[in-house]
Steps between C-alpha positions, in 0.01 A plus 500: 500500500786448257552157343823321576729456201663176392851625598365591846330161535829338401677696774249375756543140381881533513503642852244261647659190346849611601397569859311170515815311406728696733251461785522122469879527511480725807281239672752220453770718658281582801446866409122476547533332838586176671353164401142473624444876508177620340534531123839326491524199269851381589681748719842350432706329235471153656119504486510625142733215398272249675208639296713486185564133574124447545437650156781291351450168675761338275767730641735430785554779753818602315321517165210687661756750631632555149148531355403743776811709441437507125137602551612774739759637257244501217241670720747772604631565148157488336335701778758779486493501119125544504507779756757707312365405157815335369446250218137501605372258234767240581456549876122467465528181294751360750268590787206333328705187436627488858149545638370223273776268627400585857132439417567161342719393794237614748218327312690171474656495848246679720161530329341637186346768722833631637609712199158668508518565876834676459405680175797348320302459179375858526860621525598285201212644296581857607864453402396354165275801440786735596722333240259617229510868600751701298620793708410554863530819702820574693698218344872470426393333174367837380840671503 
C-alpha cells in the first residue's frame, strides 16, 4: 500500500472542510430537507436565524439576521476557496477562526459539550493544520 503524500492529504482536508461548510449552508436553505427531517439541523433560513440568535443572546432578531448572513457569506466564500485551492492558507486560517468563533458561541450559549458534539473544534483544528501545508494537490494556488 502506498503512503499518502502531504499534498494529497492537504487535498483531502481542503475538500472535506469545504464540503462541510457548504453542507451547513445547504441545510439553512432547505436543500437537505424540510425542518424536522432526519439529519436536518435547520431546514430553512428562519430556523437558522433563530439558532443564530440563540448563539448570540445579546442580538436582536435583526442583528441575528445580519450575523447569520455574514456567517453564510464567509462559509460560502471560504468553502469554495478551499475546494478549488484558491488562497488556501488564508482560507484555512479564516475557516479555523470562523469555527473557533462558532465553538466559543456554542460553549457560552448552549453548553461546553455542544462544540464537541458537532465537531466544530475538530474542523477548526483541521483547518489550522491545512494552513501549515505548503502545496496541495489539484490546487489553483499551484499554477
